[in-house]
N, C-alpha and C positions, 0 to 999 in steps of 0.2 A: 309452480308447475315446471316440468322439464321444458327446455327450449327445443322447439321443433320447427325452426324456420325452414330448414331443408331436411328432407327425409330421403336418404339415398337408398335405392333398391339395388341389391347385390345378389346375383344367383348363388344359392346355397351349395350348388354343385361345382362351383368354379374356384378352386383354391387361389389361383392367381389374382382374380378379381377381388376376392376377400382380403388378401394381403395388401393389395393396392388401396382398398377402401380405408384401411387403418391409418393412412397418412393423409386423408382428405378432410377438409374442414366442414363437412356436413354436421349438423347438430345431432342427427339420428342416423344410424345405419341399420337397415333391416335386411337380414339374411333371409332370402326367399326360398321357401320349399314348394310354393304353388306354381304360378304361371311361368316363372323363369326356369323351371326344372322339368325336363322331359319325364314322362311316366316311368320309363325304364331306369331313370337315375334317382328317383325320389327317395327310395330307401337308403341308398348309399349316401345321399346328400345329408341325411340326418347326422351321420357320424362326422362328416366334414364340418357341419355347423357346430356341433358340440366341441370338436377340437379347436375351432376358430375362437369360440367364446372363451374357452378355458386357457388357451395359449396365446391369443392375440393381445395387442395393446390397444384398448379402446378408450383410453383416458380422455375424459371430457365429452364423451359421446354417449347418447342413449342407445342401448343395445336391445334390438327387437328381432324376433323371428316371426315371419309370416308362415303359418301352417296352412294346410289344405282345408277346403271348406267341408262342412258337415255332410254334404251329399256324397262325399268320397269315402273310400275305405282306408285312406291314409291318415285322416285327421287325428284320430285318437292316439295312434302310434307316434305321430309327429309330436304331440304334446308330451306324452309320457317319456319318450326317449330324450327329447331335448331338455325338458325340465329336470328329469332325474339325472341326466348327465352333466348339465351345466346351469342349473337353476340359480346357483349362487352368483353367476356372472351374466344373468339375464334380467333386463329391466321390464320388458313387457312382451306379450304375445299378441300379434295381429291376427284377427280372425276375419277372413274374407267372406264376401257374399252373405252378410248378416241381413236376414229379412224379417227376423222375429226376435223378441226379447229372450225367448227360450234358448236361442243359440249362445248368447253371451252367458246366460245362467248355467248352461251345460259346461262351458269352459271354466267359469268361476268355480264350480263344484269339483271339476277334475283337478284344477290347480290346487285347491284346498286339500284334496285327498293326497296328492303327491307331496305337498309341503309337510303334511302331518307324518307321512310315511318316511320322509327323508330328513326331517329335522330342520327344514328351511323355515324362516320366519313367516308366520301366517299372514297372508294378504299382501306381501311385499311386491310380488310380480303383478304388474298392471296389465290391462287389456286395451287394445285399440280395435274398434269395430269398423269394418269397411262396409259402406252403404253402396250397393251395386245394382239394385233393381227397383222396379216400381213398388213392390211390396215393402221393401226396406224403407223407401221414402215415406210411404203411408204410415209405417209403424215406427218412424224415427224417434218420436217422443218416448214411446215405451222402451225402445232400445237404449236411449240415453239414460233412462232411469233404472236400467236392469241390474246393475252391479256396482258396489262401491269400488271395485277394482278398475272400472272403466276410466280411462284417462283422455281418450280422444275419439272423435268420429272422423272417419276418413272417406272422402269421396272417391269412388271407383268409377270414373267417367265412361270408359269404354263399354263395360257390361251394362251400365245404366242406360247409355244411349241406345244400345241394342234392345234393351228390355222395353223401351217406350217407342220403338220403331222410328227413332230420329233418322232423318234422311241425310246421312253424312257418313263418310269413311275416314274423316280426319278428327282425331281426338283432340279437343281443346279449342278448335275454331268454330265459328258460327256455321250452322248448316246452310248449304246453298239455298237461296231463296228467302232466307230470313234477313230482312233488311232493316227492321225497326227494333231498337232496343237490344237486349242481350238474351239469347235463348236459354242461357244457364242461370239467369238471375234467380228465378224461383227455387231451383235446385240448391244453389249455394245458400240462399237465405234460409231455406227450410232446415238445412243441416246446421247452419250457424245458430238459429234460434233454439233448436233442440239442445245443442251443445252448451250454449250460454245459460239456458234455464237450469242446467244440471252441473254447472261449473266444470265443463269439459273443454278441451281444446278442439278446434275445427281445422282440419288439414285438407287442402285442395289436392286434387289428383294430378297425375303427370301430364306433361305436354310431350307428345311423342316425337316431334321433329327435333332431335337432340342437337342438330347442327345450327339451328336458327335461334341463337340466344336472344336476339332482339325480339322475336315473336314470343319466346318463352317469357321474357321480362314483361311484355305488354299484357299477356294473359295473367301472369302472377300479380301484376299491379291491380287487376280487377278484383281478385279475391282479397288481396291485402287491404284495399280501400274499404271493403265491406266489413273487415274485422277478423278475417281468417288469421290463424297463427303461423301457418307455413304451407309448404307445397312439396309434393313428391318431386324428386329429381331422378332422372334416368341415366345421366351422364355427368362426369366431373365438370364439363364445361358449363353446366347449369348452376353449380353450387354457389359460386361467387355472386352471381346475379340474384339468386334466390335469397341468400343471406342479406343482401343489401335491401331488397324489396320489402322483406318482412322485418326489418329493423327500422326504428325511427331515424330521421335525419338528426345530425348533431344539434342543429338549432332547436328542433322539436323536443329532443331529449333534455337539453339544457332548460328549455322553457318549462317543461313538465316538472322538473325538479325544483325550479324556482317557485312555481305555483304552490307546490307542496310545502316548501319552506315558508312562503308568505302566509299561507293559510294557517299553518301551525303557529306562527308568530302572532297572528291575529287572535287565534283562540286563547293563546297565553295571556293576551291583554284583555280578554273578556268580550271580544267582538266576534260575531259570526260571519262577517264578510271582510274582505281585505282589498287592497289595491296593489296591483303590480304594474308599474308604469302607468299607462292610461286606462288599464283594464280593471274592472271590478271582478273579483273572483269570490265564489261561494262554495257550498258543499258540492254542487253539481260540477263546478270547475275542478274540485279536488278529485272527484271520481274519474273524470276524464283524464286528468293528469296522472292518476295512478296507473291507468292502462298503458299510457305511453312510457312512463318511467319503468314499469315492470318489464316491458319489452326491451327497453334499452339496457336495463340491468342484466336481464337474461342473456343479452347479446354481448355482455362484457364491456359495454361502453363506459367511458370516463367523462365526468363533468368537466366543462371548460369555463363555466361561470358559477360564481358563488352569490348567495343571497346577501344583500346589504340592507338590514332593517332600516325603516324610515327614521330619520333623526341622527343616524350614525355619521 
């Protein structure tokens, strides 16, 4: 899977911000045609986004465009103009306010039609589905199974909080009066379970106070601990912290790789379990190590320890 530790939102109508984003170390850059663009600027932003995808240097980054939602009159033209104009330089389309599987299926079919008409490889452009209301949460399993193009489920916390009448004006923090546990735990786990059941990535939503990196880190650590793959970032100051939170520590990465080596060595000798130091490892240990190792590899980490087979 593509690395999405940090997903940087960039207004599609702002060439200066788009140019700056090309030099930032976020794993994914999404050029936004929805909330970050005023209604009067939406049509012009499409051309700006197409030019940026075709002419910019996005080396090493996942390139995504967030189109407008299906309840607007902009959505279909967003998809057609961006994909016809820059489909060869686009990795995925983010669809906001997905409340039903049919929303993703609509986008899948439109992408397929454009690919056939323009000669683009069929099925190469992925989809990210943003879950932003109660109906989307209730239907999240069906949404997760809706299309082979789907790569990630993305939490849209602001709209979701509004849709369930959560008593707060601060996106990402606990609502006033909620003193026990985590008010977002069910929401995060519900999205995570649907994503994992269908081999998708799960991406946490943004933290709006862009100047408080310590608070951003604290909130990011919550979803990272559960197993989320990454988080939206709204400002360059959040990128370094986000990349660190959603990468394993060096010790954990080295340990995961050693577990995989030890288990493979054990299988080669006809044994189903192995010992690494004082720890017994088995198939379950291998599966857990694969998760950590995959995250480290995707982050470009290098091993600092090598496996020394017993008896050497």
